[in-house]
PDB file of N, CA, C and O in Angstrom:
ATOM      1  N   UNK A   1     102.076  68.977  -7.267  1.00  0.00           N
ATOM      2  CA  UNK A   1     102.102  68.182  -6.713  1.00  0.00           C
ATOM      3  C   UNK A   1     101.247  68.214  -5.579  1.00  0.00           C
ATOM      4  O   UNK A   1     101.947  68.439  -4.592  1.00  0.00           O
ATOM      5  N   UNK A   2     100.090  68.094  -5.285  1.00  0.00           N
ATOM      6  CA  UNK A   2      99.157  67.892  -3.916  1.00  0.00           C
ATOM      7  C   UNK A   2      99.287  66.281  -3.293  1.00  0.00           C
ATOM      8  O   UNK A   2      98.890  65.284  -3.896  1.00  0.00           O
ATOM      9  N   UNK A   3      99.884  66.282  -2.055  1.00  0.00           N
ATOM     10  CA  UNK A   3      99.847  65.063  -1.618  1.00  0.00           C
ATOM     11  C   UNK A   3      98.718  64.623  -0.871  1.00  0.00           C
ATOM     12  O   UNK A   3      98.737  63.454  -0.486  1.00  0.00           O
ATOM     13  N   UNK A   4      97.751  65.330  -0.597  1.00  0.00           N
ATOM     14  CA  UNK A   4      96.725  65.316   0.569  1.00  0.00           C
ATOM     15  C   UNK A   4      95.505  64.609  -0.463  1.00  0.00           C
ATOM     16  O   UNK A   4      95.312  64.820  -1.661  1.00  0.00           O
ATOM     17  N   UNK A   5      94.872  63.819   0.357  1.00  0.00           N
ATOM     18  CA  UNK A   5      93.732  63.004  -0.244  1.00  0.00           C
ATOM     19  C   UNK A   5      92.496  63.478   0.722  1.00  0.00           C
ATOM     20  O   UNK A   5      92.577  64.110   1.775  1.00  0.00           O
ATOM     21  N   UNK A   6      91.392  63.014   0.089  1.00  0.00           N
ATOM     22  CA  UNK A   6      90.386  63.168   0.737  1.00  0.00           C
ATOM     23  C   UNK A   6      89.685  61.945   1.484  1.00  0.00           C
ATOM     24  O   UNK A   6      88.556  61.465   1.379  1.00  0.00           O
ATOM     25  N   UNK A   7      91.116  61.530   2.519  1.00  0.00           N
ATOM     26  CA  UNK A   7      90.600  60.304   3.363  1.00  0.00           C
ATOM     27  C   UNK A   7      90.280  60.767   4.686  1.00  0.00           C
ATOM     28  O   UNK A   7      90.628  61.939   4.832  1.00  0.00           O
ATOM     29  N   UNK A   8      89.738  60.257   5.705  1.00  0.00           N
ATOM     30  CA  UNK A   8      89.082  60.534   6.925  1.00  0.00           C
ATOM     31  C   UNK A   8      90.008  60.861   7.844  1.00  0.00           C
ATOM     32  O   UNK A   8      91.223  60.694   7.737  1.00  0.00           O
ATOM     33  N   UNK A   9      89.344  61.389   8.863  1.00  0.00           N
ATOM     34  CA  UNK A   9      90.412  62.387   9.583  1.00  0.00           C
ATOM     35  C   UNK A   9      91.374  61.372  10.200  1.00  0.00           C
ATOM     36  O   UNK A   9      92.544  61.752  10.154  1.00  0.00           O
ATOM     37  N   UNK A  10      91.200  60.298  10.710  1.00  0.00           N
ATOM     38  CA  UNK A  10      91.986  59.247  10.956  1.00  0.00           C
ATOM     39  C   UNK A  10      93.365  58.932  10.462  1.00  0.00           C
ATOM     40  O   UNK A  10      94.389  58.794  11.131  1.00  0.00           O
ATOM     41  N   UNK A  11      93.155  58.818   8.806  1.00  0.00           N
ATOM     42  CA  UNK A  11      94.011  58.504   8.081  1.00  0.00           C
ATOM     43  C   UNK A  11      94.939  59.532   7.857  1.00  0.00           C
ATOM     44  O   UNK A  11      96.158  59.405   7.739  1.00  0.00           O
ATOM     45  N   UNK A  12      94.230  60.624   7.805  1.00  0.00           N
ATOM     46  CA  UNK A  12      95.182  61.595   7.788  1.00  0.00           C
ATOM     47  C   UNK A  12      96.034  62.376   9.054  1.00  0.00           C
ATOM     48  O   UNK A  12      96.802  63.338   9.094  1.00  0.00           O
ATOM     49  N   UNK A  13      95.389  61.292  10.210  1.00  0.00           N
ATOM     50  CA  UNK A  13      96.206  61.581  11.497  1.00  0.00           C
ATOM     51  C   UNK A  13      97.677  60.340  11.172  1.00  0.00           C
ATOM     52  O   UNK A  13      98.801  60.529  11.638  1.00  0.00           O
ATOM     53  N   UNK A  14      97.351  59.295  10.415  1.00  0.00           N
ATOM     54  CA  UNK A  14      97.966  58.456  10.024  1.00  0.00           C
ATOM     55  C   UNK A  14      99.121  58.916   8.874  1.00  0.00           C
ATOM     56  O   UNK A  14     100.304  58.602   9.008  1.00  0.00           O
ATOM     57  N   UNK A  15      98.764  59.477   8.056  1.00  0.00           N
ATOM     58  CA  UNK A  15      99.968  60.433   6.919  1.00  0.00           C
ATOM     59  C   UNK A  15     100.683  61.360   7.915  1.00  0.00           C
ATOM     60  O   UNK A  15     101.902  61.199   7.967  1.00  0.00           O
ATOM     61  N   UNK A  16     100.158  62.295   8.709  1.00  0.00           N
ATOM     62  CA  UNK A  16     101.015  62.855   9.583  1.00  0.00           C
ATOM     63  C   UNK A  16     102.224  61.949  10.517  1.00  0.00           C
ATOM     64  O   UNK A  16     103.449  62.000  10.408  1.00  0.00           O
ATOM     65  N   UNK A  17     101.575  61.314  11.237  1.00  0.00           N
ATOM     66  CA  UNK A  17     102.164  60.800  11.656  1.00  0.00           C
ATOM     67  C   UNK A  17     103.376  59.933  11.400  1.00  0.00           C
ATOM     68  O   UNK A  17     104.315  59.883  12.195  1.00  0.00           O
ATOM     69  N   UNK A  18     103.327  59.203  10.190  1.00  0.00           N
ATOM     70  CA  UNK A  18     104.317  58.719   9.198  1.00  0.00           C
ATOM     71  C   UNK A  18     105.079  59.561   9.167  1.00  0.00           C
ATOM     72  O   UNK A  18     106.051  59.496   9.920  1.00  0.00           O
ATOM     73  N   UNK A  19     104.903  60.731   8.224  1.00  0.00           N
ATOM     74  CA  UNK A  19     105.690  62.070   7.867  1.00  0.00           C
ATOM     75  C   UNK A  19     106.763  62.540   9.083  1.00  0.00           C
ATOM     76  O   UNK A  19     107.941  62.895   9.031  1.00  0.00           O
ATOM     77  N   UNK A  20     105.824  62.383  10.189  1.00  0.00           N
ATOM     78  CA  UNK A  20     106.494  63.078  11.140  1.00  0.00           C
ATOM     79  C   UNK A  20     107.762  61.593  11.729  1.00  0.00           C
ATOM     80  O   UNK A  20     108.921  61.794  12.090  1.00  0.00           O
ATOM     81  N   UNK A  21     107.224  60.522  11.673  1.00  0.00           N
ATOM     82  CA  UNK A  21     108.296  59.276  12.178  1.00  0.00           C
ATOM     83  C   UNK A  21     109.190  59.470  11.156  1.00  0.00           C
ATOM     84  O   UNK A  21     110.310  59.111  11.518  1.00  0.00           O
ATOM     85  N   UNK A  22     109.166  59.988   9.757  1.00  0.00           N
ATOM     86  CA  UNK A  22     110.279  59.900   9.285  1.00  0.00           C
ATOM     87  C   UNK A  22     111.159  60.965   9.102  1.00  0.00           C
ATOM     88  O   UNK A  22     112.182  61.000   8.418  1.00  0.00           O
ATOM     89  N   UNK A  23     110.573  61.949   9.887  1.00  0.00           N
ATOM     90  CA  UNK A  23     111.557  63.603   9.521  1.00  0.00           C
ATOM     91  C   UNK A  23     111.282  64.423   8.450  1.00  0.00           C
ATOM     92  O   UNK A  23     111.970  65.298   7.925  1.00  0.00           O
ATOM     93  N   UNK A  24     110.089  63.982   8.181  1.00  0.00           N
ATOM     94  CA  UNK A  24     109.526  65.177   7.190  1.00  0.00           C
ATOM     95  C   UNK A  24     108.509  66.093   7.644  1.00  0.00           C
ATOM     96  O   UNK A  24     107.860  65.692   8.609  1.00  0.00           O
ATOM     97  N   UNK A  25     108.268  67.020   7.265  1.00  0.00           N
ATOM     98  CA  UNK A  25     107.112  68.089   7.572  1.00  0.00           C
ATOM     99  C   UNK A  25     105.815  67.488   6.938  1.00  0.00           C
ATOM    100  O   UNK A  25     105.839  66.870   5.874  1.00  0.00           O
ATOM    101  N   UNK A  26     104.453  67.757   7.814  1.00  0.00           N
ATOM    102  CA  UNK A  26     102.980  67.487   7.446  1.00  0.00           C
ATOM    103  C   UNK A  26     102.714  68.792   6.302  1.00  0.00           C
ATOM    104  O   UNK A  26     101.696  69.446   6.529  1.00  0.00           O
ATOM    105  N   UNK A  27     103.648  69.272   4.948  1.00  0.00           N
ATOM    106  CA  UNK A  27     103.519  69.960   4.467  1.00  0.00           C
ATOM    107  C   UNK A  27     103.532  69.220   2.507  1.00  0.00           C
ATOM    108  O   UNK A  27     104.148  68.363   1.873  1.00  0.00           O
ATOM    109  N   UNK A  28     102.348  70.317   2.243  1.00  0.00           N
ATOM    110  CA  UNK A  28     102.629  69.691   0.484  1.00  0.00           C
ATOM    111  C   UNK A  28     103.985  69.519   0.067  1.00  0.00           C
ATOM    112  O   UNK A  28     104.834  70.336   0.421  1.00  0.00           O
ATOM    113  N   UNK A  29     104.349  68.272  -0.843  1.00  0.00           N
ATOM    114  CA  UNK A  29     105.724  67.923  -1.411  1.00  0.00           C
ATOM    115  C   UNK A  29     105.776  68.759  -2.797  1.00  0.00           C
ATOM    116  O   UNK A  29     104.784  68.509  -3.481  1.00  0.00           O
ATOM    117  N   UNK A  30     106.494  69.509  -3.285  1.00  0.00           N
ATOM    118  CA  UNK A  30     106.545  70.253  -4.427  1.00  0.00           C
ATOM    119  C   UNK A  30     107.105  69.223  -5.471  1.00  0.00           C
ATOM    120  O   UNK A  30     106.600  69.055  -6.581  1.00  0.00           O
ATOM    121  N   UNK A  31     108.282  68.504  -4.963  1.00  0.00           N
ATOM    122  CA  UNK A  31     108.760  67.308  -5.925  1.00  0.00           C
ATOM    123  C   UNK A  31     109.360  66.522  -5.258  1.00  0.00           C
ATOM    124  O   UNK A  31     110.075  67.090  -4.433  1.00  0.00           O
ATOM    125  N   UNK A  32     109.400  65.609  -5.232  1.00  0.00           N
ATOM    126  CA  UNK A  32     110.392  63.778  -5.313  1.00  0.00           C
ATOM    127  C   UNK A  32     110.884  63.608  -5.971  1.00  0.00           C
ATOM    128  O   UNK A  32     110.363  63.657  -7.086  1.00  0.00           O
ATOM    129  N   UNK A  33     112.516  63.211  -5.830  1.00  0.00           N
ATOM    130  CA  UNK A  33     113.293  63.463  -6.867  1.00  0.00           C
ATOM    131  C   UNK A  33     114.661  62.452  -6.337  1.00  0.00           C
ATOM    132  O   UNK A  33     115.058  62.593  -5.180  1.00  0.00           O
ATOM    133  N   UNK A  34     115.188  61.663  -7.058  1.00  0.00           N
ATOM    134  CA  UNK A  34     116.793  60.949  -6.557  1.00  0.00           C
ATOM    135  C   UNK A  34     117.373  62.420  -6.414  1.00  0.00           C
ATOM    136  O   UNK A  34     116.873  63.410  -6.948  1.00  0.00           O
ATOM    137  N   UNK A  35     118.678  62.409  -5.491  1.00  0.00           N
ATOM    138  CA  UNK A  35     119.462  63.301  -5.345  1.00  0.00           C
ATOM    139  C   UNK A  35     120.740  62.509  -4.726  1.00  0.00           C
ATOM    140  O   UNK A  35     120.750  61.557  -3.945  1.00  0.00           O
ATOM    141  N   UNK A  36     121.812  63.214  -5.328  1.00  0.00           N
ATOM    142  CA  UNK A  36     123.691  62.197  -4.720  1.00  0.00           C
ATOM    143  C   UNK A  36     123.923  63.545  -3.841  1.00  0.00           C
ATOM    144  O   UNK A  36     123.859  64.746  -4.105  1.00  0.00           O
ATOM    145  N   UNK A  37     124.172  62.920  -2.873  1.00  0.00           N
ATOM    146  CA  UNK A  37     124.972  63.552  -1.716  1.00  0.00           C
ATOM    147  C   UNK A  37     126.539  63.954  -2.058  1.00  0.00           C
ATOM    148  O   UNK A  37     127.241  63.443  -2.930  1.00  0.00           O
ATOM    149  N   UNK A  38     126.778  64.660  -1.440  1.00  0.00           N
ATOM    150  CA  UNK A  38     128.419  65.166  -1.369  1.00  0.00           C
ATOM    151  C   UNK A  38     129.217  63.845  -1.085  1.00  0.00           C
ATOM    152  O   UNK A  38     130.421  63.869  -1.343  1.00  0.00           O
ATOM    153  N   UNK A  39     128.810  62.995  -0.711  1.00  0.00           N
ATOM    154  CA  UNK A  39     129.858  61.672  -0.774  1.00  0.00           C
ATOM    155  C   UNK A  39     129.667  60.451  -1.949  1.00  0.00           C
ATOM    156  O   UNK A  39     130.288  59.389  -1.990  1.00  0.00           O
ATOM    157  N   UNK A  40     128.736  60.874  -2.785  1.00  0.00           N
ATOM    158  CA  UNK A  40     128.258  60.240  -4.256  1.00  0.00           C
ATOM    159  C   UNK A  40     126.873  59.170  -3.748  1.00  0.00           C
ATOM    160  O   UNK A  40     126.536  58.250  -4.493  1.00  0.00           O
ATOM    161  N   UNK A  41     126.427  59.322  -2.928  1.00  0.00           N
ATOM    162  CA  UNK A  41     125.355  58.244  -2.439  1.00  0.00           C
ATOM    163  C   UNK A  41     124.202  58.876  -2.766  1.00  0.00           C
ATOM    164  O   UNK A  41     123.960  59.939  -2.193  1.00  0.00           O
ATOM    165  N   UNK A  42     123.231  58.333  -3.786  1.00  0.00           N
ATOM    166  CA  UNK A  42     122.059  58.562  -3.786  1.00  0.00           C
ATOM    167  C   UNK A  42     120.632  58.405  -2.988  1.00  0.00           C
ATOM    168  O   UNK A  42     120.058  57.346  -2.739  1.00  0.00           O
ATOM    169  N   UNK A  43     120.326  59.372  -2.745  1.00  0.00           N
ATOM    170  CA  UNK A  43     119.281  59.844  -1.837  1.00  0.00           C
ATOM    171  C   UNK A  43     118.279  59.785  -2.250  1.00  0.00           C
ATOM    172  O   UNK A  43     118.187  59.168  -3.311  1.00  0.00           O
ATOM    173  N   UNK A  44     116.687  60.532  -1.504  1.00  0.00           N
ATOM    174  CA  UNK A  44     115.862  60.771  -2.209  1.00  0.00           C
ATOM    175  C   UNK A  44     115.458  62.063  -1.550  1.00  0.00           C
ATOM    176  O   UNK A  44     115.639  62.138  -0.334  1.00  0.00           O
ATOM    177  N   UNK A  45     114.872  63.216  -2.261  1.00  0.00           N
ATOM    178  CA  UNK A  45     115.079  64.117  -1.833  1.00  0.00           C
ATOM    179  C   UNK A  45     113.876  64.722  -1.554  1.00  0.00           C
ATOM    180  O   UNK A  45     113.176  64.345  -2.494  1.00  0.00           O
ATOM    181  N   UNK A  46     113.189  65.428  -0.849  1.00  0.00           N
ATOM    182  CA  UNK A  46     111.758  65.749  -1.065  1.00  0.00           C
ATOM    183  C   UNK A  46     111.821  67.753  -0.677  1.00  0.00           C
ATOM    184  O   UNK A  46     112.282  68.319   0.314  1.00  0.00           O
ATOM    185  N   UNK A  47     111.313  68.206  -1.633  1.00  0.00           N
ATOM    186  CA  UNK A  47     111.296  69.354  -2.124  1.00  0.00           C
ATOM    187  C   UNK A  47     109.879  70.261  -1.456  1.00  0.00           C
ATOM    188  O   UNK A  47     108.788  69.705  -1.582  1.00  0.00           O
ATOM    189  N   UNK A  48     109.914  71.329  -0.914  1.00  0.00           N
ATOM    190  CA  UNK A  48     108.509  71.687  -0.461  1.00  0.00           C
ATOM    191  C   UNK A  48     108.808  73.485  -0.942  1.00  0.00           C
ATOM    192  O   UNK A  48     109.864  74.117  -0.950  1.00  0.00           O
ATOM    193  N   UNK A  49     107.479  73.886  -1.285  1.00  0.00           N
ATOM    194  CA  UNK A  49     107.334  75.342  -1.896  1.00  0.00           C
ATOM    195  C   UNK A  49     107.379  76.200  -0.076  1.00  0.00           C
ATOM    196  O   UNK A  49     107.674  77.379   0.119  1.00  0.00           O
ATOM    197  N   UNK A  50     107.177  75.657   0.497  1.00  0.00           N
ATOM    198  CA  UNK A  50     107.572  76.473   1.950  1.00  0.00           C
ATOM    199  C   UNK A  50     108.612  76.255   2.974  1.00  0.00           C
ATOM    200  O   UNK A  50     108.867  76.807   4.045  1.00  0.00           O
ATOM    201  N   UNK A  51     109.134  75.274   2.310  1.00  0.00           N
ATOM    202  CA  UNK A  51     110.221  74.694   3.385  1.00  0.00           C
ATOM    203  C   UNK A  51     111.720  74.482   2.634  1.00  0.00           C
ATOM    204  O   UNK A  51     111.854  74.659   1.423  1.00  0.00           O
ATOM    205  N   UNK A  52     112.966  74.027   3.630  1.00  0.00           N
ATOM    206  CA  UNK A  52     114.113  73.567   3.071  1.00  0.00           C
ATOM    207  C   UNK A  52     113.847  72.288   2.369  1.00  0.00           C
ATOM    208  O   UNK A  52     112.982  71.561   2.859  1.00  0.00           O
ATOM    209  N   UNK A  53     114.344  71.978   1.500  1.00  0.00           N
ATOM    210  CA  UNK A  53     114.465  70.778   0.993  1.00  0.00           C
ATOM    211  C   UNK A  53     115.109  69.575   1.963  1.00  0.00           C
ATOM    212  O   UNK A  53     116.090  69.899   2.633  1.00  0.00           O
ATOM    213  N   UNK A  54     114.601  68.179   2.075  1.00  0.00           N
ATOM    214  CA  UNK A  54     115.161  67.334   3.136  1.00  0.00           C
ATOM    215  C   UNK A  54     114.980  66.203   2.497  1.00  0.00           C
ATOM    216  O   UNK A  54     113.967  65.991   1.831  1.00  0.00           O
ATOM    217  N   UNK A  55     116.244  65.094   2.674  1.00  0.00           N
ATOM    218  CA  UNK A  55     116.440  63.649   1.963  1.00  0.00           C
ATOM    219  C   UNK A  55     116.726  62.718   3.176  1.00  0.00           C
ATOM    220  O   UNK A  55     117.118  63.068   4.289  1.00  0.00           O
ATOM    221  N   UNK A  56     116.439  61.398   2.714  1.00  0.00           N
ATOM    222  CA  UNK A  56     116.536  60.486   3.511  1.00  0.00           C
ATOM    223  C   UNK A  56     117.338  59.395   2.741  1.00  0.00           C
ATOM    224  O   UNK A  56     117.834  59.897   1.733  1.00  0.00           O
ATOM    225  N   UNK A  57     117.622  58.126   2.868  1.00  0.00           N
ATOM    226  CA  UNK A  57     118.340  57.055   2.549  1.00  0.00           C
ATOM    227  C   UNK A  57     116.978  56.718   1.183  1.00  0.00           C
ATOM    228  O   UNK A  57     115.860  57.233   1.166  1.00  0.00           O
ATOM    229  N   UNK A  58     117.462  55.868   0.314  1.00  0.00           N
ATOM    230  CA  UNK A  58     116.312  54.865  -0.289  1.00  0.00           C
ATOM    231  C   UNK A  58     115.677  54.320   0.240  1.00  0.00           C
ATOM    232  O   UNK A  58     114.452  54.370   0.130  1.00  0.00           O
ATOM    233  N   UNK A  59     116.466  53.440   1.185  1.00  0.00           N
ATOM    234  CA  UNK A  59     115.909  52.169   1.716  1.00  0.00           C
ATOM    235  C   UNK A  59     115.005  52.910   2.967  1.00  0.00           C
ATOM    236  O   UNK A  59     114.281  52.034   3.441  1.00  0.00           O
ATOM    237  N   UNK A  60     114.844  53.889   3.494  1.00  0.00           N
ATOM    238  CA  UNK A  60     114.219  54.704   4.100  1.00  0.00           C
ATOM    239  C   UNK A  60     112.910  54.613   3.457  1.00  0.00           C
ATOM    240  O   UNK A  60     111.962  53.844   3.614  1.00  0.00           O
ATOM    241  N   UNK A  61     113.154  55.766   2.570  1.00  0.00           N
ATOM    242  CA  UNK A  61     111.928  56.198   1.608  1.00  0.00           C
ATOM    243  C   UNK A  61     111.354  54.832   1.297  1.00  0.00           C
ATOM    244  O   UNK A  61     110.159  54.757   1.584  1.00  0.00           O
ATOM    245  N   UNK A  62     111.939  53.617   0.735  1.00  0.00           N
ATOM    246  CA  UNK A  62     110.869  52.733  -0.067  1.00  0.00           C
ATOM    247  C   UNK A  62     110.466  52.086   1.284  1.00  0.00           C
ATOM    248  O   UNK A  62     109.503  51.353   1.064  1.00  0.00           O
ATOM    249  N   UNK A  63     110.804  52.063   2.552  1.00  0.00           N
ATOM    250  CA  UNK A  63     109.591  51.551   3.460  1.00  0.00           C
ATOM    251  C   UNK A  63     108.406  52.457   3.668  1.00  0.00           C
ATOM    252  O   UNK A  63     107.222  52.125   3.729  1.00  0.00           O
ATOM    253  N   UNK A  64     108.991  53.798   3.779  1.00  0.00           N
ATOM    254  CA  UNK A  64     107.997  54.889   3.935  1.00  0.00           C
ATOM    255  C   UNK A  64     107.012  54.577   2.713  1.00  0.00           C
ATOM    256  O   UNK A  64     105.876  54.279   3.083  1.00  0.00           O
ATOM    257  N   UNK A  65     107.187  54.584   1.569  1.00  0.00           N
ATOM    258  CA  UNK A  65     106.411  54.324   0.433  1.00  0.00           C
ATOM    259  C   UNK A  65     105.733  52.714   0.683  1.00  0.00           C
ATOM    260  O   UNK A  65     104.674  52.434   0.121  1.00  0.00           O
ATOM    261  N   UNK A  66     106.373  51.787   1.490  1.00  0.00           N
ATOM    262  CA  UNK A  66     104.899  50.648   1.507  1.00  0.00           C
ATOM    263  C   UNK A  66     104.212  51.295   2.347  1.00  0.00           C
ATOM    264  O   UNK A  66     103.031  51.462   2.044  1.00  0.00           O
ATOM    265  N   UNK A  67     104.609  51.763   3.416  1.00  0.00           N
ATOM    266  CA  UNK A  67     103.480  52.729   4.815  1.00  0.00           C
ATOM    267  C   UNK A  67     102.478  53.063   3.928  1.00  0.00           C
ATOM    268  O   UNK A  67     101.575  52.255   3.709  1.00  0.00           O
ATOM    269  N   UNK A  68     102.517  54.370   3.270  1.00  0.00           N
ATOM    270  CA  UNK A  68     102.053  54.821   2.624  1.00  0.00           C
ATOM    271  C   UNK A  68     101.076  54.036   1.505  1.00  0.00           C
ATOM    272  O   UNK A  68     100.063  54.439   0.933  1.00  0.00           O
ATOM    273  N   UNK A  69     101.505  53.259   1.455  1.00  0.00           N
ATOM    274  CA  UNK A  69     100.509  52.198   0.191  1.00  0.00           C
ATOM    275  C   UNK A  69      99.310  51.810   1.239  1.00  0.00           C
ATOM    276  O   UNK A  69      98.116  52.061   1.077  1.00  0.00           O
ATOM    277  N   UNK A  70     100.004  51.033   2.525  1.00  0.00           N
ATOM    278  CA  UNK A  70      98.773  50.877   3.148  1.00  0.00           C
ATOM    279  C   UNK A  70      97.686  51.509   4.022  1.00  0.00           C
ATOM    280  O   UNK A  70      96.801  51.005   4.714  1.00  0.00           O
ATOM    281  N   UNK A  71      98.042  52.783   3.767  1.00  0.00           N
ATOM    282  CA  UNK A  71      97.005  53.381   4.362  1.00  0.00           C
ATOM    283  C   UNK A  71      96.256  54.451   3.213  1.00  0.00           C
ATOM    284  O   UNK A  71      95.697  55.516   3.476  1.00  0.00           O
ATOM    285  N   UNK A  72      96.448  53.761   1.761  1.00  0.00           N
ATOM    286  CA  UNK A  72      95.426  54.345   1.198  1.00  0.00           C
ATOM    287  C   UNK A  72      96.223  55.860   0.052  1.00  0.00           C
ATOM    288  O   UNK A  72      95.819  56.206  -1.058  1.00  0.00           O
ATOM    289  N   UNK A  73      97.353  56.434   0.821  1.00  0.00           N
ATOM    290  CA  UNK A  73      98.106  57.467   0.085  1.00  0.00           C
ATOM    291  C   UNK A  73      99.008  56.823  -1.063  1.00  0.00           C
ATOM    292  O   UNK A  73     100.189  56.549  -0.850  1.00  0.00           O
ATOM    293  N   UNK A  74      98.405  56.603  -2.258  1.00  0.00           N
ATOM    294  CA  UNK A  74      99.044  55.628  -3.123  1.00  0.00           C
ATOM    295  C   UNK A  74      99.671  56.569  -3.997  1.00  0.00           C
ATOM    296  O   UNK A  74     100.719  56.153  -4.492  1.00  0.00           O
ATOM    297  N   UNK A  75      99.275  57.872  -4.365  1.00  0.00           N
ATOM    298  CA  UNK A  75      99.723  58.965  -5.034  1.00  0.00           C
ATOM    299  C   UNK A  75     101.041  59.440  -4.580  1.00  0.00           C
ATOM    300  O   UNK A  75     101.787  59.744  -5.510  1.00  0.00           O
ATOM    301  N   UNK A  76     101.511  59.581  -3.431  1.00  0.00           N
ATOM    302  CA  UNK A  76     102.545  60.160  -2.810  1.00  0.00           C
ATOM    303  C   UNK A  76     103.430  59.121  -2.756  1.00  0.00           C
ATOM    304  O   UNK A  76     104.628  59.348  -2.923  1.00  0.00           O
ATOM    305  N   UNK A  77     102.878  57.612  -2.471  1.00  0.00           N
ATOM    306  CA  UNK A  77     103.629  56.802  -2.509  1.00  0.00           C
ATOM    307  C   UNK A  77     104.377  55.945  -3.557  1.00  0.00           C
ATOM    308  O   UNK A  77     105.167  55.015  -3.396  1.00  0.00           O
ATOM    309  N   UNK A  78     103.811  56.633  -4.880  1.00  0.00           N
ATOM    310  CA  UNK A  78     104.102  56.015  -6.205  1.00  0.00           C
ATOM    311  C   UNK A  78     105.132  56.801  -6.487  1.00  0.00           C
ATOM    312  O   UNK A  78     106.180  56.201  -6.726  1.00  0.00           O
ATOM    313  N   UNK A  79     105.165  58.357  -6.550  1.00  0.00           N
ATOM    314  CA  UNK A  79     105.910  59.561  -6.377  1.00  0.00           C
ATOM    315  C   UNK A  79     107.449  58.874  -5.698  1.00  0.00           C
ATOM    316  O   UNK A  79     108.453  58.665  -6.379  1.00  0.00           O
ATOM    317  N   UNK A  80     107.359  58.676  -4.624  1.00  0.00           N
ATOM    318  CA  UNK A  80     108.279  57.842  -3.726  1.00  0.00           C
ATOM    319  C   UNK A  80     108.758  56.513  -4.236  1.00  0.00           C
ATOM    320  O   UNK A  80     109.910  56.128  -4.034  1.00  0.00           O
ATOM    321  N   UNK A  81     107.913  55.854  -4.863  1.00  0.00           N
ATOM    322  CA  UNK A  81     108.748  54.453  -5.394  1.00  0.00           C
ATOM    323  C   UNK A  81     109.318  54.859  -6.766  1.00  0.00           C
ATOM    324  O   UNK A  81     110.385  54.305  -7.029  1.00  0.00           O
ATOM    325  N   UNK A  82     108.826  55.729  -7.725  1.00  0.00           N
ATOM    326  CA  UNK A  82     109.949  56.144  -8.917  1.00  0.00           C
ATOM    327  C   UNK A  82     111.040  56.706  -8.497  1.00  0.00           C
ATOM    328  O   UNK A  82     112.101  56.665  -9.120  1.00  0.00           O
ATOM    329  N   UNK A  83     110.815  57.460  -7.060  1.00  0.00           N
ATOM    330  CA  UNK A  83     112.435  58.094  -7.264  1.00  0.00           C
ATOM    331  C   UNK A  83     113.319  57.121  -6.990  1.00  0.00           C
ATOM    332  O   UNK A  83     114.420  56.845  -7.464  1.00  0.00           O
ATOM    333  N   UNK A  84     112.354  56.430  -5.763  1.00  0.00           N
ATOM    334  CA  UNK A  84     113.817  55.030  -5.871  1.00  0.00           C
ATOM    335  C   UNK A  84     114.132  54.251  -6.629  1.00  0.00           C
ATOM    336  O   UNK A  84     115.195  53.680  -6.382  1.00  0.00           O
ATOM    337  N   UNK A  85     113.425  53.876  -7.822  1.00  0.00           N
ATOM    338  CA  UNK A  85     113.693  53.451  -8.614  1.00  0.00           C
ATOM    339  C   UNK A  85     115.063  54.028  -9.309  1.00  0.00           C
ATOM    340  O   UNK A  85     116.254  53.726  -9.384  1.00  0.00           O
ATOM    341  N   UNK A  86     114.277  54.915  -9.712  1.00  0.00           N
ATOM    342  CA  UNK A  86     115.571  55.616 -10.045  1.00  0.00           C
ATOM    343  C   UNK A  86     116.877  56.116  -9.280  1.00  0.00           C
ATOM    344  O   UNK A  86     117.940  56.220  -9.892  1.00  0.00           O
ATOM    345  N   UNK A  87     116.808  56.315  -8.401  1.00  0.00           N
ATOM    346  CA  UNK A  87     117.979  56.391  -7.460  1.00  0.00           C
ATOM    347  C   UNK A  87     118.765  55.210  -7.530  1.00  0.00           C
ATOM    348  O   UNK A  87     119.956  55.411  -7.769  1.00  0.00           O
ATOM    349  N   UNK A  88     118.317  53.732  -7.346  1.00  0.00           N
ATOM    350  CA  UNK A  88     118.883  52.329  -7.510  1.00  0.00           C
ATOM    351  C   UNK A  88     119.253  52.069  -8.598  1.00  0.00           C
ATOM    352  O   UNK A  88     120.092  51.169  -8.639  1.00  0.00           O
ATOM    353  N   UNK A  89     118.747  52.819 -10.215  1.00  0.00           N
ATOM    354  CA  UNK A  89     119.492  52.503 -11.113  1.00  0.00           C
ATOM    355  C   UNK A  89     120.624  53.517 -11.307  1.00  0.00           C
ATOM    356  O   UNK A  89     121.612  53.207 -11.973  1.00  0.00           O
ATOM    357  N   UNK A  90     120.488  54.840 -10.683  1.00  0.00           N
ATOM    358  CA  UNK A  90     121.723  55.628 -10.832  1.00  0.00           C
ATOM    359  C   UNK A  90     122.706  54.917 -10.312  1.00  0.00           C
ATOM    360  O   UNK A  90     123.750  54.535 -10.840  1.00  0.00           O
ATOM    361  N   UNK A  91     122.215  54.731  -9.004  1.00  0.00           N
ATOM    362  CA  UNK A  91     123.541  53.822  -8.287  1.00  0.00           C
ATOM    363  C   UNK A  91     124.612  52.874  -8.700  1.00  0.00           C
ATOM    364  O   UNK A  91     125.783  52.766  -8.335  1.00  0.00           O
ATOM    365  N   UNK A  92     123.598  51.949  -9.913  1.00  0.00           N
ATOM    366  CA  UNK A  92     124.303  50.849 -10.551  1.00  0.00           C
ATOM    367  C   UNK A  92     125.070  51.099 -11.526  1.00  0.00           C
ATOM    368  O   UNK A  92     125.805  50.250 -12.030  1.00  0.00           O
ATOM    369  N   UNK A  93     124.984  52.337 -11.915  1.00  0.00           N
ATOM    370  CA  UNK A  93     125.573  52.652 -13.520  1.00  0.00           C
ATOM    371  C   UNK A  93     127.264  53.183 -13.075  1.00  0.00           C
ATOM    372  O   UNK A  93     128.060  53.513 -13.954  1.00  0.00           O
TER     373      UNK A  93
END
């Protein structure tokens, strides 16, 4: 999965800044999926080909997805939305 778009440089800066503000590297994401931590809490895991996976709370991921939709990064935002929906569903089981 390639998370980059052909947006103008100003929007790419916004994408980089959003990722940085959320503790994520500015690298292509290989996989975004729900992940249950050792405490049994469902989180969203971001896996990278060139780096270690990182995770964040479903709430933070949902907020990031809303911000990504606002700057036109709908593909990446949609993948995060899907993972958040799954994590929410799994946590209610």
